[in-house]
N, C-alpha and C positions, 0 to 999 in steps of 0.2 A: 505400562504402555497404554496410551490412550487408544480408543477405538477409531479415531478419526484421522490418524496419520502416524508416520514413522518418526521416532525420536532419533535425531542424529547425535549419538553419544560422543562422537569426536568433537563436535561443536560444543556440546554440553561441557566437556572437559576444558575446552578453551575458555568458556565463560567462567568456570569454577577456578581456573588457575591464573586468570589475569591479575597481574600484580596491582596493588592499590595505586601505585604511582602511574600506572598505565590505564587505569580504569576511568570511566566517565560516562556521560549520558549515552544511552542506546535507545533506539526506537524499534519496538517490536511491531512489525506490520503483519496483520492477520487477514488472510483471505478465508472466507467462511461459506460453506455450502451446508444447508440445513436439511434435516429429514422432514418429510411431509408431516409425520406425526412422531412426537418424541418417544424414544424407547429407553425406559429405565432398566438398569441391570437387575433390579430386584423383581422385575416382572409386573410392577403395578400397572393397573389399567389407567389410561389417560387419553383425553381427547386434545391435549395440549399440542400445539404445533412445535416443530423444532425451533423456530424463531422465538416462540413464547418461552420455551425452556431456557434458551440462551439469554433472553432478557432477564429471567430470574437469576441466572448465574452471575450476571455482571458484577464483578468483585470490587465495587467502589470502595468499601471500607478496607479491604486488603491492599488495594493500590495506595490509598492514602497512608496506610500504616507503614509502607516502605518508601514513601515520598514520590510515588509514581503518579502519573496523570494521563487520563484518556484525552487525547488531543484531536482525534479525527474519527468520525463515524459516517458511513455513507452506504446507501443502498445501491446495488449494481443495477443500472437501468439498461445498459447495452453491453454486449460482449462482441467486440469487433475482431479480435485476433486471439488465437490460442487453440487449445486442443478440444474445445467444445464443452469443457466443464462449466456447469451452471453455477457460477459463484453468485451468492445472494447478498453478501454484505462485506464491507471492508472496515476494519478498525485498526487504529494505531495508538499504542501506548508508549509514552516517554518515561523511561526509568532513569533515575539519577546515576545509576551505575549498573554494571552487570551483576554485581553481588546482590543488589536490591531485587533484580529479577529472580535470582535463585532463592533469596530469602522469602519472597512471596509464596513460592511453591511449598514452603514448609509451614506456613501459617495454618492454624486450625480452622479459622473462618474461611480461608480459601479452599481448603480440602473439603470442608463441609458443603460448600456451594458448587464444587466442581461436578457433582453428580448431574446437575442440570445441564452443564455444558456437554458432558458425555452423552446425555440422553438426546440432546437436540442436534448435535453436530454430526453430519454425515461425513464431511471431509474438511480438512483445514490445512493451510500452509502458513507457517509463522516464521518470518524472516527477521533476523537481527540486523539492524541497519545503523549506519552512521552517515551524517551528511557530508557531502563533498562540495567544493566550490563550483558554482554554476558559471559556465562561460557566458560572457556578455557580448552581444553584437555591437560593433562600433556604432556610436550614435544612438544606441537604444534608449528610449525613454518610455516610461509607463504611460499608457493611454487610459484616461479616465473612462470607466464603464458607461457613464452617461453620454460619452461622445463617440461610441463605436456604432457600427451599422446595426448590430443586433444586441441592444442592451438587455439587462435582466428585466423580467416582468413577473407579474403574479403567476402567469401560466408557464413561464419558462425561465426559471431562476438559475443561479450559478451551477455550473456543470464542470466536473473534473474529469480529465482524461488521465487515467493511471496506466503506466507502463511497467510491467515486470519483465526484466530483460536478462537473457543469457546471450553473451556475445560469442562469436566464433573464436575470438582472441581470449584465451583463458586467463590472461593477466590484466584484464581491462576493468576491474571493479572500480577503481578510483580514477580512471582516466577515460578518455573518449577515443575509440578507434577512428581511423581516418574516414572511413565510409560513414560512420555515425556522425562525425563532425560535418561532413558534407550534407547529410540528411538534415541535421539541425539548422544549418545555414539556410537551406531552401525552405524548410517548414517555418522557421522563425521569421523569415522575411514576409511570409504570408500571414502568419498568426499575430504578429505584434500589432498591426493596425486593427485587428479584431479584438484586442484587449487581453490577450493571453498573459497570465501571470504564473510564475513558478512558485508553487507553495513549498516545494522541497524536492531535491534530488538526492538520493541516498545510494551509498555503496552497500551491497549486501555482504555483511561479515560472515554470515552462515545461516542455515535454515534449521532451526531447532526442531520443528515438526514439519513434515512434508511427505513427498513420495520418492525421495532419493535424488531429485534433480538439483543441480547447482545453479543458483542465480547470481548475477553480477550487480544489477542495479534495480532500484525501484524509483520511479519518477511520478510526481503529481503536478500536472499542469492544469491550472484553473482558467475557465472561460466564463464570460459574463452570462452565457446562455448556451443551450444546445445548438441553437441556430447559428451562433457564432462559430462553434466548433465545426459544424457541418459546412459552413462557408469556406473554412480552411481545408477540410478534408476533401472537399469536392472541387477544389481549384484545378480544373482539368488542364490548364496551361502548363502546370508543373507537377502534375500527379505522377506521371511515369518516372520523372527524375527522382522524386521522393522515394518511390517504391524500389527503384534500382539500388539506391544507396542503402535503404533500410534492409533489404534482403541480403545485401553483401555483408552487412555488419552483424546482423542478429541471427543467432542459431535457434532460439526458442523465445517465446514471448506470450504474455497476456496483455491485451489492450482493452481496458474496461472503462465504460462511461458511467460515471458515478454522480449521484445526487446527494451531496453532503447534508446531514442533519446536525452535525457538529464539526466545525472546522477551526481549530486553533493550531494547525500544523505550523504555519509560518512563524507565529509568535513563539512556539516552542523551540524553534531553531534560534531565534534571536536571543533566547534566554540561555542557550547552551554556552 
């Protein structure tokens, strides 16, 4: 058992028993909160931060060995909605199959490096996800980021709004409840002129490490800049309407503003 979260053995069993004919790519979405100072189980003295320990853990060779790829890394800049947890970093790994994810856990090189993750991580949620079709607004066209009111700049580059969602509707993982659809329509009509792009919307198949909560979806919406996102979020003409529909649909959520340092999320979906 890791020290940074609970393992969902039921979901682990699902991963292990998925028939080869039904198996395929899966995206593991990691929410990470670091210790201020790493704590190794063998008691060694260190001044290394939790983030630095996790950086040493990064299992690049282990991932390559099972055909997996790190496709998204971002620092959490803003925590807009949620229970107050101070998430520090988000990472997404695309595995070619569920069996590949399990095979990595058995690799000697992965096990050897895992002590650094254990030392650095205070808390983590790891959600197994599969993409689902994104609804399109009639007449929707992509807006070039050079043509939006708040384009990316050296001081304010691309900004991702990540939503981790549990709906009131328990059967809503791969579909959109009515109130959420109404919220999307309002938010989309405001956001599209500001250059929003959907990097990926995912159904949460299960949470392999977490705190016992059940999540339904994870969404990554990219904006050309933080100023572009704020222009959408603070559109007071329709803010109350957005909040009304959002609260009616969502039982629990994290809304996190991210600054990506690696973003190959959309291409990883195209290759699926």
